[in-house]
N, C-alpha and C positions, 0 to 999 in steps of 0.2 A: 494174798490175804496176810495181814500182819499178825504174828503170834507174840504174846507176851510171855517172857520167861523170868522167873524169880530166882535170883542167884544169891546164895548164902555164903558168907565167910565168917569164920569163927575167931581165929586168933587175933585178927586185926582189931577187933572191937575191944581187946584188953589193953591196947596201947594208950598212951597219953594222947589227948586231943591233937596236938601238933604232929606227932608221929603217925597217928592214925590217918590224918588228912593226907600226909605225904604218901603213906603206903596205899591208900585208896586211889590217889591220883595215878600211881604207878600201875595198880591193878587195872584201872580203866584203860590206861594206855596199852597195856599188854593185851587186853581183850580186843580192843579195836584193831590192833595190829594183826591179831590172829583172824579176826573177821575179814579184814582186807585181803589177807593172803588167800582165804578160801572163797572170796567173792560174795560174802554175806553182806547184805544191806541191812543196816539197823542203827538204832541209837540207844544210848544208855541214860538212865536216870537213877537216883539213889535216895535212900533214907538211911538212918543209922542201922548199920549191920546188914543191909541188903542192897543189891543192885537189881535193876529191872532192865531187861533188854527187850526192845521191840524190834523184831527181825522179820525178814521176808521168808525165811525157811527155818522153822522151829527145830525139826529133827537134825538138820545139818548143824545148826548153831549149838545145840546141846552137845553134839559130838566134839565141837571145838572147845566149848566152855569146860568140859570135863577134863581137859588136859592143861588148863591154865592154873598155875600155882597160886595159892591163896584162897581158892574156891573150895568149899566143903561139899556143896551139892547144888543142883539146879533142877527146877521143875517147870514144866509148861503149866500155865495158870489161866484161870478164868477170873477176870476182875469184876467186882461188883461194889456198890456202896456198902458201907459198914452197917447194914440194917439186917437184923435177923431174918425178916421175911424175904428180902432180896437174896440173901445168902442161901436160904432154904430152897427158893425157886431155882437158882442156878445149880445148886447141888443135885436136885432131882433131875435136871436136864443132863448133867454130867453122868449120873449113875444109870439112867434109863437103859442105855445099850449094854451095860456091864453087869446088870443084876438079873440073875435067873432064878428059877424056883429053888427055895431053900438056901439062898445065899446068906452067909453071915457077914455082918457089916460092923464097921467102927468109924466114928467121927473123932478126929483129933483136932481140937481147936486151941489156938494161941492168940493172945491179944496184947497189943501195945497201944497205950493212949487211954483217954478217959471215955468210958461208954456206960450205958445204962444196964449192961449185962456183964456177967463174968464169963470166963472161958468155958467153965463147966456148964453154965446155963445155955450158952450158945450151942455146945455140943449136944446137950439134951434136946434143944429145940429142933435142930437139924435132924438128929436121930429119930425124934418123934414124927417128923414130917415124912421121913423115909418109910417108917412102919405104916403110916396111913396111905401113902402114895402107892406102895408096893404090897399092900395087904393081900392081894390075890396071889402073890408069889411066895407067901409064907416065909418071908425073910426073918432073920433073927439077929440080935446083937451079940457080938463076941469080941471083947476088947483085947483078948490075948492072941488069938490066931484067926483074924477075920479073912474072909475071901475077898472082900472089897473094903478098902481103907481110904477115907477121904480126909485130906488135910485142909484146914481153914486157918489162914493167918490174917488177922485183922490188924491193920496198921493205920491208926488214927481214923481218917474218914473213908478208907478203902479196905476192901477184903479181897484176898487172893485164895482161890480154891484150886487144889491140885490132887492128882492121884499118883502117888509114888514120887520118889526122889532119885535122881541120877547122881551118884557120888563123884566128887572131884578129888584132886590130889591133896588138897589142904595146904598147910604150910604158909609161907610168905611169898609175896609177888616177886618174880624174877627182877633183879636190878636194885634191890633195896639193901643188899649185904655184900657188896664188893664182887670180886671175881676170883675164880680158881682155874687151874689147869689140871686136867684129869687124864690119867692113862687108863685106857679101857682095853682089856684083852680077854674078857669073858664076863659072865653074869655077875660075879662078885664085884668086879671093878665097876660095872654098869650100875649096879644097885648103889654102890658108894657114891658115884657121881650124881645119881638121881637124888639121893638124900641131901647132898650139898645144894643142888638146884632147888630143892624143896625149902631150904632155909634162905632162899632169895639170892643165891650166888649165880652170876653169869659164868658160863663155863666154856673154856676152850679145850678141845679134845685132841689127844694123840692116841691113835688106835692101831692095834695089830690087825693082821688079816682076820683073825677070829672075832675081834672086837668091832670091826667096821660095820657089820650089819646091825649090831645092837645099837650103835649110835645113829646110823643112817635111817633105820626103819623104826626105831622106838624113841630114844632120847632126843634125837633131832626134831621130833614132832612136838616136843614140849617147849622148844625155844626156836625163835626165828633164825634160821641159817647160822647155827653156832660154828665158829672156826674149827675145822677138823683137818688133821694132818695124818697121813699114813706113815707107818714106820715098820722096820723089820724087828724081829725079836731082840736082836743084839744091840740095836742103837736107840732103844726107846728112852733110856735115861737122859742121854744128851739131847735128844729131840724134845723131850718134855721140858728140860731146862731152857732150851731156846724159846719154846712157845710161851712158857711162863714169863720170861723176860720180855718178849715181844708184846704180849698183851697185858703186861704189868699186873700179873696175877698176884693176889695176896697170899696164896697158898697153893700147894699141889695136893692132889687126891690120888692115893695109891691103894691097890688091893693087897694089903699086907696081912700076914699072920702075926700072932703075938711074938713068935720067935724072930721074925724079920724086922720088927719095928725098931729095935735099938740101932741096927746097922743103917737103916734108912734115915734115922735122925742124924747119924754121923755124916752120911753122904750128902744130905741137903743143908747141912750147916744151919744158918740163921733162918732159912725159909721155913714157914709153917708147913707141917705135914699132917694131913688128915687121912684117916683110914676108918671110915664110919662102920664098916662091917668086920673090924678086927676080931671081935668076940663072937661072931655069928658062925653057926654050923652051916655046912653046905645045904642042908635041907631048909634051914631058915632063909638062906639066900635065895634059893629057887622058889620058895613060896612067895617071897616078896617080889621077885622078878615077875612071876606070873600075875600078881596083882597089878603091877605096873603096866604090863602088856594089856591087861583087861581094860584099863582106862581108855585104850585106843579102839576097842571093839565097837 
């Protein structure tokens, strides 16, 4: 059975039309490559600000989509005509198995296009139908902390209903911002590399013994087969320079402290040096690393 997924991306919509089209094309390519790697069968269609994936395995596809840079969130949706009555009927079917006695509810409606109703009117209509349909369960409306929350997104002639959103990594699609070579020897370096990937940079890795699992098991799942080379603690600088030259990297990414940065600039000469976590505490680094790992759960 085919499942429809609504895929949202935020930052791309702020770009100029030519840049946005280019970035959207890259995003679609990255998604389809990830689907192919995982054996997911599906197709993509789009409108402004959204992609729609029709896939053979919704849960597996969501697990893939949430690690594709450029995507802010994804939801499994039920698609209906953009008619309040059709939307309300579909909403009741979705809610039926999820609403028990005393459940608090909220309907969040958004609308794009020309319609005979506003977003607020649609939310009130669907909410009113809930109260009537489940009157015997004594449900109530709670817009602040509801037990059950339904999202309705009306896009021109179609509406998409969902319960909850699965977050993605956000940022820009991989491949739109050049390439970097990153040395990874622990969580601080891994977070720095991730932040560069999130800005659209393809990444080649040089890893120590401690850094190898962080790339193999985590960062490598956000990009298809990134170049990765092992090194000893003593020769990582020379190895990183070789990798940066071989893959024509625009910059290197290093896990530097504030004190180490001036010496690193002198060592690398004209090559751009990035250290995205240079001002972060160890606690901030670990919090961010845990949030990155959670995207793969």
